N, CA, C and O atoms as a GROMACS GRO file, in nm:
protein
  240
    1UNK      N    1   0.081  -0.118   0.000
    1UNK     CA    2   0.000   0.000   0.000
    1UNK      C    3   0.086   0.126   0.000
    1UNK      O    4   0.041   0.234   0.038
    2UNK      N    5   0.206   0.112  -0.041
    2UNK     CA    6   0.290   0.230  -0.052
    2UNK      C    7   0.256   0.302  -0.182
    2UNK      O    8   0.252   0.241  -0.289
    3UNK      N    9   0.234   0.427  -0.170
    3UNK     CA   10   0.205   0.504  -0.291
    3UNK      C   11   0.311   0.614  -0.304
    3UNK      O   12   0.370   0.658  -0.205
    4UNK      N   13   0.332   0.656  -0.424
    4UNK     CA   14   0.432   0.759  -0.447
    4UNK      C   15   0.378   0.899  -0.418
    4UNK      O   16   0.455   0.993  -0.405
    5UNK      N   17   0.248   0.912  -0.408
    5UNK     CA   18   0.188   1.042  -0.378
    5UNK      C   19   0.189   1.066  -0.227
    5UNK      O   20   0.146   0.980  -0.150
    6UNK      N   21   0.240   1.183  -0.185
    6UNK     CA   22   0.235   1.212  -0.041
    6UNK      C   23   0.092   1.236   0.004
    6UNK      O   24   0.004   1.270  -0.075
    7UNK      N   25   0.072   1.217   0.131
    7UNK     CA   26  -0.062   1.238   0.185
    7UNK      C   27  -0.097   1.386   0.175
    7UNK      O   28  -0.012   1.472   0.199
    8UNK      N   29  -0.220   1.417   0.139
    8UNK     CA   30  -0.258   1.558   0.127
    8UNK      C   31  -0.252   1.625   0.264
    8UNK      O   32  -0.310   1.577   0.362
    9UNK      N   33  -0.182   1.736   0.269
    9UNK     CA   34  -0.172   1.807   0.396
    9UNK      C   35  -0.289   1.904   0.409
    9UNK      O   36  -0.333   1.963   0.310
   10UNK      N   37  -0.338   1.918   0.528
   10UNK     CA   38  -0.450   2.012   0.546
   10UNK      C   39  -0.403   2.155   0.520
   10UNK      O   40  -0.295   2.193   0.564
   11UNK      N   41  -0.483   2.231   0.451
   11UNK     CA   42  -0.446   2.368   0.420
   11UNK      C   43  -0.465   2.455   0.544
   11UNK      O   44  -0.558   2.437   0.622
   12UNK      N   45  -0.374   2.551   0.558
   12UNK     CA   46  -0.383   2.643   0.671
   12UNK      C   47  -0.493   2.744   0.644
   12UNK      O   48  -0.510   2.789   0.531
   13UNK      N   49  -0.566   2.781   0.748
   13UNK     CA   50  -0.669   2.883   0.728
   13UNK      C   51  -0.602   3.018   0.704
   13UNK      O   52  -0.489   3.040   0.748
   14UNK      N   53  -0.667   3.105   0.636
   14UNK     CA   54  -0.607   3.236   0.610
   14UNK      C   55  -0.579   3.311   0.740
   14UNK      O   56  -0.657   3.306   0.834
   15UNK      N   57  -0.467   3.379   0.743
   15UNK     CA   58  -0.426   3.451   0.863
   15UNK      C   59  -0.454   3.600   0.848
   15UNK      O   60  -0.377   3.683   0.896
   16UNK      N   61  -0.561   3.634   0.784
   16UNK     CA   62  -0.594   3.774   0.754
   16UNK      C   63  -0.612   3.856   0.882
   16UNK      O   64  -0.562   3.968   0.892
   17UNK      N   65  -0.683   3.802   0.979
   17UNK     CA   66  -0.707   3.874   1.104
   17UNK      C   67  -0.576   3.897   1.178
   17UNK      O   68  -0.554   4.005   1.234
   18UNK      N   69  -0.489   3.798   1.180
   18UNK     CA   70  -0.360   3.814   1.248
   18UNK      C   71  -0.276   3.921   1.179
   18UNK      O   72  -0.207   3.997   1.246
   19UNK      N   73  -0.281   3.929   1.046
   19UNK     CA   74  -0.207   4.033   0.973
   19UNK      C   75  -0.259   4.171   1.008
   19UNK      O   76  -0.181   4.264   1.027
   20UNK      N   77  -0.390   4.186   1.016
   20UNK     CA   78  -0.450   4.316   1.047
   20UNK      C   79  -0.414   4.358   1.189
   20UNK      O   80  -0.377   4.472   1.213
   21UNK      N   81  -0.426   4.266   1.284
   21UNK     CA   82  -0.396   4.296   1.424
   21UNK      C   83  -0.248   4.331   1.438
   21UNK      O   84  -0.213   4.423   1.512
   22UNK      N   85  -0.161   4.260   1.371
   22UNK     CA   86  -0.018   4.289   1.376
   22UNK      C   87   0.014   4.426   1.319
   22UNK      O   88   0.098   4.498   1.373
   23UNK      N   89  -0.052   4.462   1.210
   23UNK     CA   90  -0.031   4.593   1.150
   23UNK      C   91  -0.078   4.704   1.243
   23UNK      O   92  -0.011   4.807   1.257
   24UNK      N   93  -0.193   4.685   1.305
   24UNK     CA   94  -0.246   4.785   1.399
   24UNK      C   95  -0.151   4.801   1.518
   24UNK      O   96  -0.124   4.914   1.560
   25UNK      N   97  -0.102   4.692   1.571
   25UNK     CA   98  -0.009   4.699   1.684
   25UNK      C   99   0.119   4.772   1.644
   25UNK      O  100   0.171   4.852   1.721
   26UNK      N  101   0.170   4.744   1.525
   26UNK     CA  102   0.291   4.811   1.479
   26UNK      C  103   0.269   4.961   1.462
   26UNK      O  104   0.354   5.041   1.500
   27UNK      N  105   0.156   5.000   1.405
   27UNK     CA  106   0.128   5.143   1.386
   27UNK      C  107   0.111   5.215   1.519
   27UNK      O  108   0.160   5.327   1.536
   28UNK      N  109   0.042   5.153   1.612
   28UNK     CA  110   0.023   5.214   1.743
   28UNK      C  111   0.158   5.226   1.814
   28UNK      O  112   0.185   5.327   1.879
   29UNK      N  113   0.242   5.124   1.803
   29UNK     CA  114   0.373   5.127   1.867
   29UNK      C  115   0.460   5.238   1.811
   29UNK      O  116   0.537   5.300   1.884
   30UNK      N  117   0.448   5.265   1.681
   30UNK     CA  118   0.532   5.367   1.618
   30UNK      C  119   0.478   5.509   1.636
   30UNK      O  120   0.556   5.603   1.641
   31UNK      N  121   0.345   5.525   1.646
   31UNK     CA  122   0.288   5.659   1.650
   31UNK      C  123   0.251   5.707   1.790
   31UNK      O  124   0.253   5.827   1.816
   32UNK      N  125   0.217   5.618   1.879
   32UNK     CA  126   0.172   5.657   2.013
   32UNK      C  127   0.276   5.740   2.089
   32UNK      O  128   0.238   5.838   2.153
   33UNK      N  129   0.404   5.705   2.087
   33UNK     CA  130   0.500   5.789   2.161
   33UNK      C  131   0.500   5.935   2.117
   33UNK      O  132   0.515   6.024   2.200
   34UNK      N  133   0.486   5.962   1.988
   34UNK     CA  134   0.483   6.099   1.939
   34UNK      C  135   0.362   6.175   1.993
   34UNK      O  136   0.375   6.291   2.032
   35UNK      N  137   0.247   6.111   1.996
   35UNK     CA  138   0.128   6.177   2.047
   35UNK      C  139   0.139   6.201   2.198
   35UNK      O  140   0.095   6.305   2.247
   36UNK      N  141   0.195   6.107   2.270
   36UNK     CA  142   0.211   6.124   2.415
   36UNK      C  143   0.310   6.236   2.444
   36UNK      O  144   0.285   6.319   2.531
   37UNK      N  145   0.421   6.240   2.372
   37UNK     CA  146   0.519   6.346   2.392
   37UNK      C  147   0.458   6.481   2.357
   37UNK      O  148   0.478   6.578   2.430
   38UNK      N  149   0.384   6.489   2.248
   38UNK     CA  150   0.321   6.616   2.208
   38UNK      C  151   0.216   6.659   2.310
   38UNK      O  152   0.200   6.779   2.335
   39UNK      N  153   0.147   6.565   2.368
   39UNK     CA  154   0.042   6.599   2.466
   39UNK      C  155   0.102   6.652   2.596
   39UNK      O  156   0.052   6.750   2.652
   40UNK      N  157   0.207   6.589   2.644
   40UNK     CA  158   0.263   6.625   2.773
   40UNK      C  159   0.374   6.729   2.764
   40UNK      O  160   0.421   6.777   2.868
   41UNK      N  161   0.416   6.765   2.646
   41UNK     CA  162   0.522   6.866   2.637
   41UNK      C  163   0.462   7.004   2.657
   41UNK      O  164   0.344   7.028   2.629
   42UNK      N  165   0.543   7.094   2.703
   42UNK     CA  166   0.499   7.229   2.732
   42UNK      C  167   0.487   7.310   2.604
   42UNK      O  168   0.568   7.295   2.512
   43UNK      N  169   0.386   7.396   2.599
   43UNK     CA  170   0.368   7.482   2.482
   43UNK      C  171   0.466   7.599   2.484
   43UNK      O  172   0.510   7.645   2.379
   44UNK      N  173   0.499   7.646   2.603
   44UNK     CA  174   0.591   7.758   2.612
   44UNK      C  175   0.730   7.706   2.647
   44UNK      O  176   0.750   7.640   2.749
   45UNK      N  177   0.823   7.737   2.562
   45UNK     CA  178   0.960   7.693   2.582
   45UNK      C  179   1.044   7.814   2.618
   45UNK      O  180   1.042   7.914   2.547
   46UNK      N  181   1.117   7.804   2.727
   46UNK     CA  182   1.203   7.914   2.770
   46UNK      C  183   1.338   7.899   2.702
   46UNK      O  184   1.404   7.796   2.715
   47UNK      N  185   1.378   8.003   2.630
   47UNK     CA  186   1.507   8.000   2.565
   47UNK      C  187   1.607   8.070   2.655
   47UNK      O  188   1.590   8.188   2.688
   48UNK      N  189   1.708   7.999   2.695
   48UNK     CA  190   1.808   8.055   2.783
   48UNK      C  191   1.918   8.121   2.699
   48UNK      O  192   1.963   8.066   2.599
   49UNK      N  193   1.958   8.239   2.743
   49UNK     CA  194   2.066   8.308   2.675
   49UNK      C  195   2.199   8.248   2.718
   49UNK      O  196   2.222   8.224   2.837
   50UNK      N  197   2.284   8.224   2.622
   50UNK     CA  198   2.414   8.168   2.654
   50UNK      C  199   2.505   8.281   2.703
   50UNK      O  200   2.516   8.386   2.640
   51UNK      N  201   2.568   8.257   2.815
   51UNK     CA  202   2.657   8.357   2.873
   51UNK      C  203   2.795   8.338   2.813
   51UNK      O  204   2.850   8.228   2.814
   52UNK      N  205   2.850   8.445   2.760
   52UNK     CA  206   2.984   8.436   2.703
   52UNK      C  207   3.083   8.507   2.795
   52UNK      O  208   3.051   8.611   2.852
   53UNK      N  209   3.198   8.452   2.808
   53UNK     CA  210   3.303   8.508   2.889
   53UNK      C  211   3.419   8.547   2.797
   53UNK      O  212   3.453   8.473   2.705
   54UNK      N  213   3.480   8.663   2.823
   54UNK     CA  214   3.595   8.699   2.740
   54UNK      C  215   3.714   8.610   2.772
   54UNK      O  216   3.743   8.583   2.889
   55UNK      N  217   3.782   8.565   2.669
   55UNK     CA  218   3.899   8.482   2.688
   55UNK      C  219   4.022   8.571   2.705
   55UNK      O  220   4.037   8.671   2.636
   56UNK      N  221   4.108   8.534   2.796
   56UNK     CA  222   4.230   8.615   2.815
   56UNK      C  223   4.323   8.596   2.695
   56UNK      O  224   4.333   8.486   2.639
   57UNK      N  225   4.390   8.701   2.657
   57UNK     CA  226   4.487   8.692   2.548
   57UNK      C  227   4.614   8.628   2.598
   57UNK      O  228   4.670   8.669   2.700
   58UNK      N  229   4.658   8.528   2.529
   58UNK     CA  230   4.782   8.461   2.570
   58UNK      C  231   4.890   8.495   2.469
   58UNK      O  232   4.897   8.438   2.360
   59UNK      N  233   4.974   8.590   2.508
   59UNK     CA  234   5.084   8.630   2.419
   59UNK      C  235   5.215   8.597   2.489
   59UNK      O  236   5.234   8.628   2.606
   60UNK      N  237   5.300   8.536   2.418
   60UNK     CA  238   5.429   8.501   2.477
   60UNK      C  239   5.541   8.572   2.410
   60UNK      O  240   5.657   8.554   2.447
   0.00000   0.00000   0.00000
């Protein structure tokens, strides 16, 4: 009863839902940090003036 044809393997069901859920998770993972940072960041930014000091002349 040996036959040269392999036994038919059961076909896998489509993984469409898993692909959609994976894509949604990836998009949320990539975009959520930007929205959280934008939400919690301050609208008014204080610009500090840089203090400059005169350098001594070194002449030899």
